C-alpha positions as CSV (number, residue, x, y, z in Angstrom):
1,M,-15.2,92.1,101.0
2,A,-13.8,92.5,97.5
3,Q,-15.3,91.4,94.2
4,V,-12.9,90.5,91.5
5,L,-14.0,89.7,88.0
6,I,-11.6,87.4,86.2
7,R,-11.6,87.2,82.4
8,I,-9.5,85.1,80.1
9,E,-8.6,86.8,76.8
10,P,-9.2,85.6,74.2
11,D,-11.5,82.7,75.1
12,P,-14.2,82.4,72.4
13,D,-15.5,79.0,73.4
14,A,-15.3,79.6,77.2
15,K,-13.3,76.4,77.8
16,A,-10.5,78.2,79.5
17,T,-12.9,80.2,81.7
18,R,-14.6,77.0,82.8
19,S,-11.3,75.3,83.4
20,L,-10.1,78.2,85.6
21,Y,-13.3,78.1,87.5
22,R,-13.0,74.4,88.3
23,A,-9.4,74.8,89.3
24,L,-10.2,77.7,91.6
25,C,-13.0,75.7,93.2
26,R,-10.6,72.8,93.9
27,D,-7.8,75.0,95.2
28,P,-7.2,74.1,98.9
29,D,-5.5,77.5,99.6
30,L,-8.7,79.4,98.8
31,G,-10.8,77.2,101.1
32,G,-13.6,79.2,102.5
33,S,-12.0,82.6,101.9
34,A,-13.4,83.0,98.4
35,R,-16.9,82.6,97.0
36,L,-16.7,81.7,93.3
37,S,-19.3,81.8,90.5
38,L,-19.3,81.7,86.7
39,R,-20.7,84.8,85.1
40,E,-22.6,84.0,82.0
41,S,-23.7,86.1,79.1
42,A,-26.8,85.6,76.9
43,P,-26.3,83.2,74.0
44,A,-25.3,84.6,70.7
45,H,-27.9,84.1,67.9
46,D,-26.1,80.9,66.7
47,E,-25.6,79.3,70.2
48,L,-27.8,77.1,72.2
49,G,-27.1,78.3,75.7
50,P,-25.4,81.0,77.7
51,A,-21.6,81.3,77.5
52,A,-19.3,81.7,80.5
53,D,-17.5,84.9,80.0
54,A,-15.9,85.4,83.4
55,V,-15.3,84.1,86.9
56,L,-16.5,86.2,89.8
57,A,-14.6,85.9,93.0
58,V,-15.6,87.5,96.3
59,V,-12.8,87.5,98.8
60,N,-12.9,88.5,102.4
61,S,-9.4,89.8,103.0
62,G,-6.1,90.9,101.4
63,I,-4.7,87.5,102.3
64,A,-7.5,85.8,100.4
65,L,-6.9,88.1,97.5
66,G,-3.2,87.1,97.4
67,A,-4.2,83.4,97.5
68,L,-6.6,84.0,94.6
69,V,-3.9,85.7,92.4
70,V,-1.4,82.9,93.2
71,A,-4.0,80.3,92.3
72,I,-4.8,82.0,89.0
73,A,-1.1,82.2,88.1
74,S,-0.6,78.6,89.0
75,W,-3.5,77.6,86.7
76,R,-2.1,79.8,83.9
77,D,1.4,78.3,84.3
78,S,0.0,74.8,84.0
79,R,-1.6,75.5,80.5
80,S,0.2,75.1,77.2
81,T,-1.4,78.3,76.0
82,K,-0.3,81.2,78.2
83,W,-3.5,83.1,78.4
84,T,-3.8,86.7,79.3
85,V,-5.9,86.9,82.5
86,A,-7.6,90.2,83.3
87,L,-8.6,90.9,86.9
88,E,-11.0,93.7,87.5
89,R,-12.1,95.3,90.8
90,D,-14.0,98.6,91.2
91,G,-13.3,99.6,87.6
92,L,-9.6,99.0,87.7
93,T,-8.3,96.2,85.4
94,V,-4.9,94.6,85.7
95,E,-3.5,91.9,83.5
96,L,-1.7,88.8,84.7
97,Q,0.9,87.7,82.2
98,G,3.5,86.0,84.3
99,S,4.0,84.4,87.7
100,S,7.1,86.1,89.2
101,R,6.9,87.2,92.8
102,E,7.1,90.8,91.6
103,E,4.3,90.4,89.1
104,L,2.0,88.8,91.6
105,D,2.8,91.4,94.3
106,R,2.1,94.2,91.7
107,I,-1.3,92.7,90.9
108,V,-2.3,92.2,94.5
109,R,-1.2,95.8,95.5
110,A,-3.2,97.2,92.5
111,L,-6.3,95.2,93.4
112,E,-6.1,96.0,97.1
113,G,-6.5,99.7,96.3
114,P,-5.6,102.7,98.4
115,R,-6.7,101.1,101.7
116,G,-4.4,98.1,101.1
117,D,-6.7,95.6,102.8
118,G,-8.5,94.0,99.9
119,S,-11.9,95.2,101.0
């Protein structure tokens, strides 16, 4: 299993992070292959409650990892603001800034690591 932490930068009010989370939860291609949760940070001194600062995805295969990256790119492409999306796994962070086949393949390969199996 692979844990991928997904951050949107910048996202000061967490609206984009929550939007991405909802979109990923509804994505039929992810189905049961990804467990998703919002990671929240403690509220700032002037805020009433915790703020969503990232989406945590736990995927069970390289195929699921690929589906996750494609779903994130699709969400990003549907927005008027082209957010920078940072994906982190085991201390390695890669940024998704486009949705070309080459870009998505590069990100999946980097996140799969040396074993190439997503776990």
